[in-house]
Structures are given as C-alpha cells and as structure tokens.
C-alpha positions in Angstrom: -20.0 -58.3 -56.5 -19.3 -54.7 -55.0 -15.9 -54.8 -51.6 -17.8 -56.9 -48.9 -17.3 -55.7 -45.1 -20.3 -58.8 -43.4 -20.7 -61.9 -44.6 -24.5 -63.5 -43.5 -24.3 -67.0 -42.7 -27.5 -69.2 -42.3 -26.3 -72.5 -40.0 -28.1 -75.4 -40.2 -27.5 -77.3 -43.5 -25.2 -74.7 -44.9 -22.4 -74.8 -41.7 -23.4 -77.5 -39.8 -24.7 -81.4 -40.6 -28.2 -80.6 -39.6 -30.4 -81.7 -43.1 -29.4 -86.1 -42.5 -30.9 -85.2 -38.3 -34.0 -83.0 -39.7 -35.2 -86.0 -41.9 -34.5 -88.3 -39.6 -37.1 -86.6 -37.3 -39.3 -84.9 -39.9 -41.6 -88.0 -39.5 -42.3 -88.4 -35.6 -42.3 -84.5 -35.7 -45.7 -85.1 -38.5 -47.1 -87.5 -36.8 -48.1 -84.8 -33.5 -48.6 -82.1 -35.8 -50.5 -84.3 -38.0 -48.6 -83.3 -41.8 -48.0 -85.9 -44.0 -44.9 -88.2 -43.3 -42.5 -88.7 -46.4 -39.8 -91.3 -47.8 -36.6 -90.9 -48.7 -37.4 -90.5 -52.1 -40.1 -88.0 -52.1 -37.8 -86.0 -50.0 -35.0 -85.9 -52.8 -38.3 -83.9 -54.9 -38.7 -81.8 -52.1 -35.1 -80.6 -52.0 -36.2 -79.4 -55.7 -39.3 -77.1 -54.4 -39.4 -73.7 -52.9 -41.1 -73.5 -49.1 -44.4 -72.6 -50.1 -44.5 -75.3 -51.8 -43.0 -77.6 -49.7 -45.8 -76.3 -46.8 -48.5 -77.2 -49.6 -46.6 -80.7 -50.6 -46.4 -81.9 -46.7 -50.1 -80.1 -45.6 -48.8 -77.7 -43.0 -50.8 -74.8 -42.3 -48.7 -71.3 -42.1 -50.4 -70.7 -38.7 -48.8 -74.0 -37.3 -45.6 -72.9 -38.1 -44.7 -70.9 -35.6 -45.4 -73.9 -33.1 -43.1 -76.5 -35.1 -40.3 -74.0 -35.4 -40.1 -74.3 -31.4 -40.6 -77.8 -30.8 -37.8 -78.2 -33.6 -35.6 -76.0 -32.4 -36.3 -78.1 -28.0 -35.3 -81.0 -30.5 -32.4 -79.5 -31.8 -30.5 -78.8 -28.4 -32.4 -82.2 -27.1 -29.9 -84.3 -30.0 -27.5 -82.0 -30.4 -25.0 -84.6 -30.0 -26.3 -85.8 -33.5 -25.5 -82.3 -35.2 -21.9 -81.8 -36.1 -19.9 -78.5 -36.9 -18.4 -79.4 -40.1 -14.8 -79.6 -40.2 -13.8 -77.1 -42.4 -15.7 -74.0 -40.6 -13.5 -73.0 -37.9 -11.1 -72.1 -40.4 -13.3 -70.3 -43.3 -14.7 -68.5 -40.1 -10.8 -67.1 -38.7 -9.3 -66.7 -42.2 -12.5 -64.4 -42.8 -11.9 -62.4 -39.3 -8.3 -62.0 -40.4 -8.9 -59.9 -43.1 -11.4 -57.9 -40.8 -14.6 -58.7 -42.4 -18.1 -58.5 -40.0 -19.2 -62.1 -39.6 -23.0 -62.7 -38.4 -25.2 -65.8 -38.2 -29.1 -65.6 -38.9 -30.6 -69.2 -38.4 -33.9 -70.3 -37.5 -32.3 -72.1 -34.5 -31.8 -70.7 -31.0 -28.0 -68.8 -30.2 -27.6 -71.4 -27.4 -26.9 -74.2 -29.7 -25.4 -72.5 -32.9 -22.8 -71.6 -29.9 -22.8 -74.9 -28.1 -21.8 -75.7 -32.1 -19.3 -73.8 -32.9 -17.3 -73.7 -29.8 -14.5 -71.5 -29.8 -15.7 -70.6 -33.0 -18.5 -68.6 -31.4 -16.0 -65.8 -30.5 -15.5 -64.9 -33.6 -19.5 -64.1 -34.7 -20.3 -60.3 -34.0 -23.9 -60.4 -34.5 -26.3 -63.6 -33.9 -30.3 -63.3 -34.9 -31.5 -66.8 -33.8 -35.2 -67.7 -34.0 -35.8 -66.9 -37.4 -38.9 -67.9 -38.9 -39.8 -69.2 -41.9 -40.3 -66.5 -44.1 -38.2 -63.5 -41.4 -35.3 -64.4 -42.5 -35.4 -60.8 -44.5 -36.4 -59.2 -41.5 -33.3 -60.1 -39.3 -30.8 -59.6 -42.5 -31.8 -56.0 -42.2 -31.6 -56.0 -38.1 -28.0 -57.2 -38.8 -27.3 -54.3 -41.0 -28.8 -52.0 -38.7 -26.5 -53.6 -35.6 -23.4 -53.2 -37.8 -25.0 -49.5 -39.4 -23.5 -51.0 -42.9 -25.5 -50.9 -46.4 -27.5 -54.0 -48.1 -24.2 -53.2 -50.9 -21.9 -54.1 -48.0 -23.1 -57.5 -47.2 -22.9 -60.9 -48.5 -25.2 -63.8 -47.2 -24.5 -67.6 -48.0 -27.1 -69.9 -47.1 -28.2 -73.4 -48.2 -32.0 -73.0 -49.0 -34.4 -71.4 -51.6 -35.3 -69.1 -48.9 -32.1 -67.8 -48.1 -32.1 -66.6 -51.5 -35.2 -64.8 -51.6 -34.6 -63.5 -48.5 -31.2 -62.2 -49.5 -33.2 -60.4 -52.4 -35.3 -59.3 -50.4 -33.0 -57.2 -48.2 -30.9 -56.0 -51.2 -28.0 -58.9 -50.4 -25.6 -60.5 -52.5 -26.5 -64.2 -51.8 -24.2 -67.4 -52.6 -25.5 -70.4 -52.5 -24.2 -74.3 -50.9 -24.7 -77.3 -52.8 -24.8 -79.2 -49.5 -27.5 -78.3 -48.0 -31.7 -78.9 -48.0 -32.2 -77.4 -51.1 -31.4 -78.8 -54.4 -28.2 -77.0 -56.3 -31.2 -76.4 -59.3 -33.9 -75.2 -57.1 -30.5 -72.7 -55.5 -30.0 -71.6 -59.0 -34.2 -71.5 -60.2 -34.4 -69.2 -57.4 -31.7 -66.7 -58.5 -28.7 -67.7 -56.6 -25.8 -64.7 -57.3 -23.6 -68.4 -57.4 -23.8 -71.6 -55.8 -20.6 -73.2 -54.0 -20.6 -77.1 -54.0 -17.5 -77.4 -52.0 -16.3 -75.6 -49.1 -13.3 -74.8 -51.3 -15.6 -73.0 -54.0 -17.5 -71.7 -51.1 -13.9 -70.4 -49.5 -12.7 -69.0 -53.0 -16.4 -66.8 -53.6 -16.1 -65.1 -50.5 -12.2 -64.1 -50.4 -13.4 -63.2 -53.9 -15.5 -60.7 -52.6 
C-alpha cells in the first residue's frame, strides 16, 4: 500500500455497536415495510451475502430503500441509548490524529447521531459524509477526497460490510475490512478487501503500517 494521509471510517458496526440493535428492530421494520422477517439463524446466512443478494433474500425492492433508510435513521435517533461507541475508538482516533492524519466518516447514519455517539472524539473528524444510500458510498468517498484535495491513492477506508469494500474499490481507495460487524469475514475476503482485521489491535497495527 502507498503511504496514506487520510483514513475514512464507516460508523455503524465498525466504530459503534449497532449490529445487535439493527437486528433487534429489523423484523419490526420488515413488518412495517412489507418485506420478509428473519430468524437468528437466517441472519447468519445474510452476513455471507452481497447487498444485492440480501435485498433479493428479504424481498426488498430498490425503490423502497430510501424510505427504509430514513426510517432506520429516525429509529437510531430514538434508540441512541441502545448503541455505544466501542471502548477503543477514542484512543485510536486520537492516535491517528496525533500522527497528522486526516480523518473522515462516511455513513448511512445521520451526522447528528454519529456526533452524539462520538462525544468528545467528534472534534477529531475532519469531514462527515452522512446519509449514504446502500449503493452510494463510493460517491461519498469521492466527495471527501475533493473536500480535502487528496487523491484516492492517499486514502484508506475502514468498514464492516461488503458494500464498504465494493465502494472503496469503485472509488480507487484501498480498504481494510473489520470482521466484527455486519458482514462475515468470509464475505469480506470474497469481496477482495485489501486486508482484514479481526480485532481492534489488528486494525490499529494495519493503520499504523499504512
């Protein structure tokens, strides 16, 4: 990998404990928007699928995605007390910032929710790009690069989903996938993530070796 001056983080599932909350409300959302409800066993299979496969499995038409996404962001705002920042996040962000790196967050969540959960660490982030659609993260990555006047080769992204890996590739950005989030590590490797971190310590080591 070329030396990096920018780290772009996903938020939910990567920096925050959103996955358990997400599955806790998923069947309620499915009932409201008339797509298929799932069991715990089926959800483990969903972790191994691509975004398009997940939509097909659940029977979600693409036209419903913006409506569902808005509802999920609203629910997250109401349930912020059920979502936490991972304990190691503040230390990692401060460490990277101390090395002179630019930091950005590209997320489907709202900036308000993300800032509330980051607390004091929110000030360490140079650029927020929020409200990303299921297939819209690549454009958000490019917006971050434009704002900071950087080239794709100068950036690396960190995310927990297959779509994060795919979006990074479309934007020409190297990608580290983390194995503790929404997508299964096998699916992340199949999507050709540049590297896989299965623990926060591994993620820190990969970023410091950038």
